[in-house]
N, C-alpha and C positions, 0 to 999 in steps of 0.2 A: 166505391160503396166505403156505404157510412154507414154508420151509427147512431140513431136516437139516444142511446142513454147519454147522459148528464157520464159526466170525469171529471177527478180531478183540475184539471185544463179550470174549466166554465165554474166549480163553487168557490176558487180557492180568492180571497180577495186579497190579500198581498201573496208575498213568497214570509219564507224563514231567514230572521238578516244573516245571512255571508259567511266569513273568519273571517279576519286581518290575516290582511298582508307585508304590515309597511304601519308605518308611524301616522301614517297622511290616513291609506282606510281605516284603522284605530279608531284616529281623533273624528272619524265622520262616526264610524258607527256605535265607538262610543259616546260621542250626541245624542243618535236617535237614541239613545235606548232610555233618555232623558227630558221631561218637557222638555218640547218648545220652548227657544227662548235661552235657555241657557250657556253660559259664554260660552263658547272652543279656548284653546290655551292659544293666546300671540304669536309663539315664537314657531305656532305648528307651519310650514312653509312649502312650495310646491318647486320653488324658483332652479332648486338643483336636480328636480327629482325624472328618473327614467321618463319622456312623453309617454313610453309605448313599455311602457315595466309592470309591473302582475300591483305593483302599492297606490300611485296613481289611476293606471287605470278603472282598478274596483275602488274605491274610492270616488272618481269622478262616477260610473254607473249608480255609487247607491244614492246620488248630489240624482243622479238625472229617476232615476225608481220614481222615486218621491210625482213624478209626478206623470206617471201610468198609477200600477192600481196602490202602490208605496210599499210596504211593509209590513206582516199582521204583530201590532202593537205599537208602530211608533207612529205618532202622534200626526197629524195627516197637520196638519198650520210650524210644519219643520223646511214642508214643500217651496214657502217663500222668504223665513229664513236670511233675516238681508245679513246674519253670519256667516248660518254656510256656505247660503247665493256669490261672501265678495273671495271664501276660499277655492271654492267652485269655478269663477269666474280665473284667480291666479292658472289654477291645473286648465281651466280649456287653456288660456295663452297659451301655456309651456303643449297642450298637446299639438293647437292649432299652427299653432310655431315649428314647427317643429314637423310638419307636416306641407308645408309648405317647403321649409325647407329639400325637403327629399322627395319629396313628388314629380319634380326635371322644372319645366324654366314652365313662364305664363302663355297657354298657347288658344287658340279659335278651337269655339263646341265643334265649327266641323269636324274638326282636324278628330276632335280627340272620341268623337262620335264615330269615325268611320273604321275609325282602326278597334270595335269592342264589336265588329261586320265582320269581324278575317276569323277564318279560323283557323288554323294551322293544321298541314297536316297533317305530321307527327303530332298531337296536342301532346300537354302533359298540363295535370295539373290530378284532387282527389276526384272527381266528377271521371274521368281519363283511369283511376286507379282501381274506382269501383266499377267502371263497367266491365271493364276486365281480367282485370283479380284480388278484387278485397274482399273481403274473407266477412261471413255476416257480422263479427261482431268492433271490427269496422263501422261495419255500415251501423255498427249500434250506439260507439263514440257521437259519428257523426251527427247520428242526429243528435244526439244528448248534444250537441255544442251547438248546435242550431237554435233548440229549441233555447236560445236566451232571444233569438230575435221571432222564432218562427208561432213565438204561441203570444207574441201582438203582430199578428205577424199584420203591415203597414198601412199601423198608427202612429212611426215617429211621422209618414211620411205626411197623415192629415189633417198635418200643422199649416204646413206649408195650400194645403186651401183657401181663404179665410186672405190671405196673403197674392190670390195672386188673380186676373180681375181678363172678361171677357173668351176665347177662346182657352186661352188656354186652365181656361179656374171651368169652365164647364166638358172637357178634357180631362181636369183628371180629376172628375169628379163621379167621370162615364166608368172614369179604370177602379176608383177604389170602389165603389156599386159594388160591382166584380166577386176583386180582395175581397169585398164584404159579405159576399155572399149571395149577393142578389136581396135581398131581401126575406131569406130562408138562413132561417139560426148551422143549418144543418151543414152549412154550401160554404161558412166561410170558413178563408184560408187557415186560420190559425186550429177553428177545430176540427178541421180535416190531419192537423198539423199532425192531432190529441191521435186525433184515430193508428196512421203512419208510427207514435212512437206506443199506443198499446198493442200498433203492430208485437211492434220488436219488443216486445217485454220490458220496456222504460217507462218507469214516473210518471205520467201525464202533468204531477203536481206543475203548475206555474211558480217556475224560478231557482224551482230542482238541483241542476245542475251546476248552478253556482257555485261551488264552490270545485267541482272538479275541472272546470275550463277556465284554460289557461288567455294573458297577456293575450292574445294575440286573438280569438276572442270578441275576450273583451272591448280591445281596439273598433273589430269592423260593429262591434250593438254600438258604440262611443260617437260613434264615429255620429251615421242618421238621425245622435236623439242629439249632435252639437248641431247640425246644419238645420234639424228641425224646430232648438227650440232656442236659433237668433232669429229673425229675421230680417232681418242686415246678411243671409246666410241663404233664402231664399234660391238664388239663382244656383246654387251651393248642392243641394238638397234636392235638387231637380237635376243635375248634374247626374246626383244618386242615384236618384232611380231611373233612371233612362239606361241606367249601365245596367242594373236591376235585372229591369226586367228587359232589354235588349238582348245577353246575357243569357234568361230565366231558360229559356226554352231548349235548344240546341243539352245545355246541362241539365235538366230535367230529364233530357230524352233518354240522356246515358247511364242519369243513375234510373231512372225505369230498368230498361234491361235490366244495369247490377241485380239489383234484386229481384227479378223473378228469375235470375240465374241462379240468383245461393237460393232462390227459394220462399220469400218472404212472404208472408200476409198479402191481402189480395186489397188490403188500404193502405198498408207501405209502399203497395207500386201506384195504386193510384191519387196517392198526392204528389208525384211529379207526373202523372201521366196526362195530371189534368193541366198544369203548369209548364208540360209540349208545346201547344191547343191555344190556352189560353195567352202562353205570356204570349206568341209568337204575334196575335190578335195584339195586344198589349203595346208592344214595341210598334207599331209605325204611330199606335193614336201616339201617345207618347211624345214618337223624335220628330211627327209632324206636329202638333198642333200643342204639346204642351211645350214643348222646344223650343214651335216655334213660336207658341201663340207668343210667351214666353221674351225671347230674340224684337219677334216688334214690336210690344209690346215695351219693351226691359231690354233697346239693343246694348247697354252701358251690362251687363250681367254679362254680357259674353263667355268673357274670359270667368265667373266665378263657376260654371254651369260645367266650363271643362277641370272647373280645378276639381269639380265635382264628382266628375268619371273618373279626374284620372286618384282622384283621391280615398277616391273605392275598386279602383283595383291592383293601389301598392297596397290599401290593407286588403284587400283577401291573394294574397300573391303570398308574404307574407304568411296568414292563418293556412295558405297550401305547402306551404316551407317545412311547417312545424306535423303538417299531419304527415304529413311525403315521407322527412324524415324520421318520423318515430312509424312512421309504417313497415317501409322497407328497409326498415331493423331489427323489427317485427316485437315493436314491445309499446306500449300504449302512447295516445296523445294527448294524451289526459296528466293534470296535476295529481287525480288516483286514481286507480281502476274502476268500472264500476262492479 
């Protein structure tokens, strides 16, 4: 079920600037309220910042969002400001170095992808929890946090298209075509998620829930922007895409079942039900033609593809730990309740 009414998500040209969470995010936020080209304080550095902390991850999110819809009232020239890009590069290096150290030793793409196909009998994670015993308030929290990505679903992965050739490019475009509604605006997956949010009585305004979202969700969203904005990380972005498409179908089935159980509306159920079938097909295309085509064209990127898979799984597990720790204690997983 979809609606033809324009949502706040559709109308919004840019999100409101979120509140800062430390020196880095405060520096970036203050800069964005001024004309582009305004010098940033030289003393501000990311060298000792927590690579997964609220401050660095929000500062990165602010920088990355300039490449999507931007922020209301922010000079669009900040997107390519040299001073801001220098600070962003410091934060990215801190983030990427930590990821490479934490996700585990390098391995082959085939091994990393094979692990994604194994569904443990006693599986755990947010989708398992929500299917079996999640309450409506927990589904609302989950959707509010996931909106940071799903309201721009598939956009970060589109950056890889001009960096691919042949079979990999053709297959990537085919999958993205479905993600963007196959020519129908009301079928764009970001639009379907806005419908889900409306069904759960959430604000569909783009960027509305950044302030309520913790560092773990910001990290998950920033990961794909990091991979997408750097041509050198194109292999990692393909690995990220493969991980998302491979794990989406079973997880979406659990979430659809859970939403039916708690009596959510049809649009909420529809978003995940749509992904059960669509992503089962996409998974085959991505593994065979996008990943296979890239490995064939550029075999040296095999390790990067595996890194993209492993980094995706690692960041998602951190997010899952935050959600489940809070929910099992009966408290909100957000920085502030909805």
